[in-house]
DODREN-882243 format. One line per field, with one value per residue: residue in three letters; chain; x, y, z of N, C-alpha, C, O in turn. Coordinates in pm, 1 decimal. Example, Ala and Ser with C-alpha at 12.3 -4.5 7.8 and 13.67 -1.06 7.14 Angstrom:
BEGIN
rest: c(Ala, Ser)
kette: c(A, A)
n_px: c(1319.0, 1285.0)
n_py: c(-569.0, -225.0)
n_pz: c(780.0, 708.0)
ca_px: c(1230.0, 1367.0)
ca_py: c(-450.0, -106.0)
ca_pz: c(780.0, 714.0)
c_px: c(1320.0, 1290.0)
c_py: c(-330.0, 3.0)
c_pz: c(780.0, 787.0)
o_px: c(1423.6, 1340.9)
o_py: c(-331.9, 113.8)
o_pz: c(846.5, 803.9)
This chain:
BEGIN
rest: c(Unk, Unk, Unk, Unk, Unk, Unk, Unk, Unk, Unk, Unk, Unk, Unk, Unk, Unk, Unk, Unk, Unk, Unk, Unk, Unk, Unk, Unk, Unk, Unk, Unk, Unk, Unk, Unk, Unk, Unk, Unk, Unk, Unk, Unk, Unk, Unk, Unk, Unk, Unk, Unk, Unk, Unk, Unk, Unk, Unk, Unk, Unk, Unk, Unk, Unk, Unk, Unk, Unk, Unk, Unk, Unk, Unk, Unk, Unk, Unk, Unk, Unk, Unk, Unk, Unk, Unk, Unk, Unk, Unk, Unk, Unk, Unk, Unk, Unk, Unk, Unk, Unk, Unk, Unk, Unk, Unk, Unk, Unk, Unk, Unk, Unk, Unk, Unk)
kette: c(A, A, A, A, A, A, A, A, A, A, A, A, A, A, A, A, A, A, A, A, A, A, A, A, A, A, A, A, A, A, A, A, A, A, A, A, A, A, A, A, A, A, A, A, A, A, A, A, A, A, A, A, A, A, A, A, A, A, A, A, A, A, A, A, A, A, A, A, A, A, A, A, A, A, A, A, A, A, A, A, A, A, A, A, A, A, A, A)
n_px: c(5275.0, 5005.7, 4703.5, 4629.8, 4398.2, 4183.3, 3982.8, 3953.8, 3763.7, 3639.7, 3857.3, 3916.4, 3671.3, 3657.0, 3885.2, 3828.4, 3598.7, 3663.1, 3921.7, 4278.8, 4308.0, 4172.9, 4349.8, 4397.5, 4596.0, 4884.2, 5146.5, 5111.8, 5037.1, 5166.0, 5321.9, 5600.1, 5610.0, 5430.0, 5552.9, 5793.9, 5693.8, 5582.5, 5816.7, 5962.6, 5798.0, 5759.8, 5766.1, 5578.9, 5352.6, 5325.3, 5272.7, 5026.2, 4879.2, 4878.5, 4732.8, 4483.7, 4413.1, 4394.0, 4178.2, 3974.6, 3976.6, 4065.8, 4283.7, 4396.2, 4284.8, 4472.0, 4481.3, 4589.8, 4885.2, 5095.9, 5258.7, 5161.9, 4889.1, 4905.3, 5033.3, 4841.0, 4629.8, 4739.1, 4778.2, 4513.6, 4383.5, 4522.1, 4448.2, 4176.2, 4182.9, 4290.7, 4087.4, 3877.7, 3985.7, 3978.7, 3714.0, 3561.0)
n_py: c(-11024.0, -11072.6, -11130.5, -10937.4, -10696.6, -10445.8, -10349.8, -10306.4, -10390.0, -10603.4, -10778.3, -10844.4, -10955.7, -11180.5, -11321.0, -11363.6, -11512.8, -11734.8, -11810.8, -11887.9, -12130.4, -12114.1, -12034.9, -11774.9, -11620.0, -11582.6, -11641.2, -11825.7, -12082.7, -12326.4, -12597.5, -12558.4, -12283.4, -12212.1, -12335.0, -12196.4, -11941.3, -11999.1, -12075.4, -11836.7, -11658.7, -11772.4, -11707.2, -11499.0, -11631.0, -11826.3, -11662.0, -11554.3, -11793.7, -11867.4, -11650.6, -11687.2, -11942.7, -11888.2, -11708.6, -11872.3, -12069.5, -12325.9, -12563.9, -12501.5, -12690.5, -12815.5, -12927.4, -13167.0, -13081.9, -12933.5, -12695.1, -12569.5, -12538.4, -12368.7, -12146.7, -12055.6, -12006.9, -11801.2, -11596.9, -11552.9, -11484.4, -11252.3, -11095.7, -11079.2, -10924.1, -10684.2, -10615.7, -10568.3, -10347.8, -10166.1, -10133.6, -10302.9)
n_pz: c(-10317.7, -10291.1, -10475.8, -10762.7, -10728.7, -10784.8, -10624.0, -10293.4, -10103.5, -10238.8, -10262.0, -9988.6, -9918.1, -10088.4, -9999.8, -9725.0, -9741.7, -9900.0, -9846.1, -9829.6, -9951.5, -10187.3, -10375.6, -10441.2, -10331.8, -10459.4, -10373.5, -10178.2, -10256.0, -10318.4, -10136.8, -10087.9, -10083.9, -9877.5, -9664.7, -9652.9, -9589.3, -9337.3, -9195.1, -9209.2, -9071.6, -8826.0, -8540.7, -8517.3, -8608.4, -8410.8, -8191.5, -8269.6, -8282.6, -8009.9, -7901.0, -8028.3, -7933.2, -7659.8, -7664.6, -7763.8, -7578.1, -7608.5, -7776.8, -8114.2, -8392.6, -8610.4, -8948.0, -9184.6, -9367.1, -9143.0, -9145.1, -9373.8, -9305.3, -9077.8, -9191.5, -9376.9, -9195.9, -9037.4, -9228.4, -9316.0, -9073.3, -9007.3, -9223.7, -9167.5, -8933.4, -9039.2, -9219.2, -9038.9, -8905.6, -9112.6, -9135.1, -9290.5)
ca_px: c(5233.8, 4862.5, 4644.6, 4601.2, 4254.8, 4173.1, 3882.0, 3996.6, 3652.0, 3623.9, 3970.2, 3897.7, 3552.8, 3695.4, 3979.6, 3765.7, 3496.3, 3715.4, 4049.9, 4399.2, 4293.7, 4117.7, 4459.5, 4402.3, 4721.4, 4975.0, 5267.3, 5076.0, 4965.9, 5242.1, 5380.5, 5731.2, 5585.7, 5367.7, 5654.3, 5885.8, 5619.8, 5576.1, 5950.8, 5999.9, 5710.9, 5729.8, 5738.0, 5453.0, 5246.2, 5308.9, 5206.6, 4886.4, 4819.5, 4854.4, 4623.2, 4358.2, 4381.6, 4348.2, 4044.4, 3880.4, 3979.7, 4105.3, 4386.2, 4353.4, 4291.3, 4531.6, 4452.1, 4678.4, 5022.8, 5090.8, 5313.6, 5066.1, 4769.0, 4934.3, 5062.1, 4711.8, 4555.8, 4797.1, 4749.7, 4370.1, 4348.8, 4577.6, 4359.7, 4051.1, 4212.9, 4304.4, 3953.2, 3804.5, 4043.5, 3933.6, 3568.2, 3501.4)
ca_py: c(-11147.7, -11095.0, -11118.6, -10800.0, -10668.3, -10301.8, -10317.5, -10359.8, -10461.6, -10731.8, -10863.3, -10898.3, -11040.4, -11309.0, -11391.4, -11406.6, -11612.4, -11854.6, -11844.8, -11909.2, -12254.2, -12081.4, -12008.8, -11633.4, -11562.5, -11655.6, -11684.9, -11925.4, -12190.2, -12451.0, -12627.0, -12496.4, -12142.7, -12199.0, -12375.1, -12083.2, -11838.6, -12045.0, -12067.9, -11695.1, -11588.4, -11869.0, -11647.8, -11424.9, -11731.2, -11885.2, -11560.9, -11550.8, -11920.2, -11858.7, -11555.1, -11750.7, -12050.4, -11825.2, -11650.9, -11982.7, -12155.7, -12461.6, -12564.8, -12505.6, -12824.8, -12809.2, -13044.3, -13183.0, -13034.8, -12834.4, -12566.8, -12510.9, -12499.4, -12252.2, -12032.5, -12004.7, -11953.9, -11672.9, -11498.6, -11524.1, -11412.9, -11118.2, -11026.5, -11051.4, -10812.5, -10564.8, -10582.2, -10507.5, -10214.7, -10080.9, -10123.9, -10379.8)
ca_pz: c(-10256.6, -10302.9, -10608.2, -10802.5, -10725.3, -10767.0, -10524.7, -10164.2, -10040.5, -10308.2, -10225.3, -9853.7, -9919.8, -10148.9, -9913.1, -9599.8, -9771.3, -9966.7, -9786.9, -9910.9, -10028.1, -10318.2, -10466.9, -10477.9, -10283.9, -10547.2, -10303.3, -10076.8, -10324.4, -10311.7, -10006.0, -10067.3, -10050.7, -9745.2, -9566.5, -9641.4, -9515.9, -9198.0, -9135.9, -9200.7, -8976.5, -8720.0, -8409.0, -8527.2, -8620.1, -8277.9, -8107.6, -8311.9, -8239.5, -7865.8, -7879.7, -8069.4, -7839.2, -7535.8, -7683.4, -7783.3, -7460.9, -7646.1, -7881.3, -8254.5, -8449.3, -8743.9, -9030.5, -9299.4, -9352.7, -9035.3, -9185.7, -9468.5, -9232.3, -8994.8, -9278.8, -9424.9, -9081.3, -8998.7, -9332.9, -9313.8, -8949.5, -9019.4, -9317.2, -9095.4, -8845.8, -9123.7, -9269.2, -8927.5, -8883.1, -9223.8, -9128.3, -9400.5)
c_px: c(5085.7, 4816.4, 4616.3, 4450.0, 4240.8, 4074.5, 3916.8, 3885.4, 3631.3, 3734.7, 3947.4, 3776.3, 3585.9, 3786.1, 3911.8, 3655.3, 3553.5, 3851.8, 4163.9, 4387.1, 4235.3, 4226.8, 4476.0, 4527.7, 4833.2, 5102.9, 5237.9, 4994.6, 5036.1, 5305.2, 5515.6, 5716.8, 5526.2, 5467.2, 5755.2, 5821.2, 5615.6, 5711.4, 5993.1, 5924.9, 5673.8, 5689.1, 5607.2, 5334.5, 5219.9, 5238.3, 5057.7, 4813.9, 4784.8, 4738.5, 4489.2, 4317.8, 4333.9, 4207.6, 3937.9, 3871.4, 4012.7, 4208.5, 4324.1, 4371.8, 4341.9, 4504.8, 4549.3, 4820.6, 5025.2, 5145.7, 5219.3, 4944.5, 4793.0, 4969.0, 4931.4, 4632.2, 4607.4, 4766.6, 4603.2, 4329.3, 4404.1, 4493.0, 4227.7, 4070.5, 4221.6, 4167.6, 3868.9, 3853.7, 3998.2, 3781.9, 3497.6, 3423.1)
c_py: c(-11174.2, -11074.0, -10972.2, -10781.2, -10521.1, -10262.4, -10386.2, -10439.9, -10597.6, -10829.0, -10927.5, -10989.4, -11178.1, -11388.6, -11445.1, -11508.9, -11743.0, -11898.3, -11862.8, -12033.8, -12230.6, -12056.3, -11862.6, -11562.8, -11640.0, -11704.7, -11784.9, -12039.0, -12324.5, -12469.9, -12560.3, -12348.1, -12126.7, -12239.3, -12262.1, -11970.3, -11873.5, -12029.0, -11922.5, -11624.0, -11674.9, -11803.2, -11568.8, -11521.1, -11795.5, -11788.1, -11553.6, -11677.5, -11915.5, -11763.7, -11618.3, -11861.7, -11995.4, -11769.5, -11759.2, -12073.1, -12300.0, -12455.5, -12562.3, -12647.1, -12816.1, -12940.0, -13048.6, -13139.0, -12918.5, -12697.9, -12495.3, -12457.4, -12373.3, -12128.7, -11971.4, -11942.1, -11815.3, -11564.4, -11457.0, -11446.7, -11270.5, -11035.7, -10989.3, -10930.0, -10682.5, -10520.7, -10517.4, -10366.5, -10115.3, -10061.6, -10198.5, -10498.4)
c_pz: c(-10279.5, -10445.5, -10639.9, -10811.4, -10692.9, -10657.6, -10392.6, -10098.1, -10104.8, -10270.3, -10088.3, -9847.0, -9976.4, -10056.0, -9788.5, -9622.2, -9825.2, -9916.5, -9885.3, -9996.9, -10165.8, -10421.2, -10502.6, -10428.5, -10353.4, -10479.8, -10192.0, -10137.9, -10301.5, -10174.0, -9986.1, -10033.5, -9911.4, -9636.2, -9545.6, -9560.9, -9367.6, -9130.1, -9114.7, -9089.0, -8856.0, -8588.7, -8408.8, -8534.9, -8484.3, -8183.4, -8141.3, -8268.4, -8090.8, -7834.2, -7914.1, -7973.3, -7705.8, -7550.8, -7701.7, -7660.7, -7490.7, -7758.3, -8021.3, -8306.3, -8593.3, -8817.8, -9147.7, -9267.8, -9254.1, -9076.5, -9281.5, -9394.9, -9150.4, -9077.5, -9328.3, -9311.3, -9044.3, -9101.6, -9327.3, -9189.0, -8950.6, -9114.9, -9249.7, -9002.1, -8926.9, -9174.3, -9160.9, -8901.2, -8990.8, -9223.6, -9240.1, -9348.3)
o_px: c(5045.2, 4882.8, 4582.5, 4383.4, 4281.6, 4082.9, 3910.1, 3910.8, 3608.1, 3709.7, 3957.6, 3778.8, 3547.5, 3766.5, 3934.7, 3621.6, 3498.7, 3893.5, 4146.7, 4448.7, 4246.0, 4199.7, 4559.9, 4562.0, 4871.2, 5162.2, 5328.8, 4896.5, 4971.5, 5337.4, 5543.4, 5800.8, 5566.7, 5465.1, 5796.7, 5885.5, 5641.6, 5719.7, 6053.3, 5981.2, 5570.5, 5586.9, 5533.0, 5229.4, 5104.5, 5153.4, 4973.5, 4700.0, 4675.2, 4655.2, 4392.5, 4200.9, 4242.2, 4126.1, 3823.5, 3772.6, 3990.1, 4219.7, 4214.6, 4465.9, 4262.4, 4505.5, 4586.0, 4869.5, 4962.8, 5084.8, 5199.5, 4901.4, 4711.4, 4937.1, 4913.0, 4573.4, 4528.9, 4732.8, 4572.5, 4249.3, 4339.7, 4468.5, 4174.0, 3983.2, 4165.0, 4135.8, 3796.1, 3773.9, 3981.5, 3728.2, 3387.2, 3366.2)
o_py: c(-11290.3, -11007.6, -10893.9, -10844.3, -10476.4, -10151.9, -10508.6, -10546.8, -10696.5, -10947.7, -11049.2, -11090.4, -11280.2, -11508.5, -11559.7, -11584.2, -11850.2, -12011.3, -11854.0, -12042.5, -12316.9, -12056.3, -11828.7, -11455.9, -11749.0, -11802.1, -11824.8, -12085.5, -12424.1, -12373.7, -12510.2, -12292.2, -12038.4, -12182.9, -12235.7, -11910.6, -11788.6, -11975.0, -11889.9, -11539.1, -11653.9, -11840.2, -11571.9, -11496.4, -11816.7, -11829.0, -11547.5, -11670.8, -11954.6, -11794.4, -11605.1, -11872.8, -12050.9, -11781.9, -11740.8, -12144.0, -12387.5, -12354.1, -12614.0, -12716.0, -12810.2, -13048.0, -12944.8, -13156.8, -12815.4, -12595.4, -12374.3, -12344.6, -12281.1, -12016.9, -11849.8, -11835.3, -11723.0, -11451.9, -11338.0, -11353.5, -11178.5, -10917.7, -10880.9, -10843.6, -10581.1, -10401.8, -10421.9, -10275.9, -9996.3, -9983.2, -10161.6, -10574.3)
o_pz: c(-10286.6, -10525.0, -10551.1, -10893.6, -10585.7, -10604.1, -10381.4, -10042.4, -10035.2, -10249.0, -10073.4, -9776.8, -9919.4, -10036.0, -9749.9, -9530.8, -9799.3, -9941.6, -10006.9, -10103.1, -10252.9, -10541.3, -10586.1, -10479.0, -10310.5, -10526.2, -10119.2, -10079.7, -10269.0, -10104.3, -9877.2, -9962.9, -9835.9, -9526.8, -9432.8, -9474.6, -9282.3, -9019.8, -9012.4, -9019.9, -8792.4, -8531.0, -8310.6, -8475.7, -8447.1, -8104.2, -8051.8, -8222.3, -8050.6, -7748.9, -7839.1, -7936.5, -7645.3, -7459.3, -7660.1, -7641.3, -7407.2, -7827.1, -8043.3, -8266.6, -8687.1, -8758.9, -9202.7, -9156.2, -9279.2, -9045.7, -9271.1, -9418.8, -9152.5, -9037.0, -9322.3, -9328.5, -9022.5, -9064.8, -9333.2, -9197.4, -8900.2, -9089.6, -9272.3, -8993.9, -8886.2, -9172.5, -9187.8, -8877.3, -8964.0, -9301.9, -9279.9, -9426.8)
């Protein structure tokens, strides 16, 4: 699902700085892929959305195609969590 990058630190740095919109996550480029990801992971995405909204104290402001936006948000936030766990 993710771009082939031999250096884990570089991968997370690129993803966290440029996001999924950069096209680096080959399975999350096209709407049909992001919609499938959203539909497959709907409950996990909703759980993450609720956690983020509770921590921010306000609703997330999705822009554009909602399934695409939430798929990218969930992937990026999960990557951010993994990077923190790895100490990156």
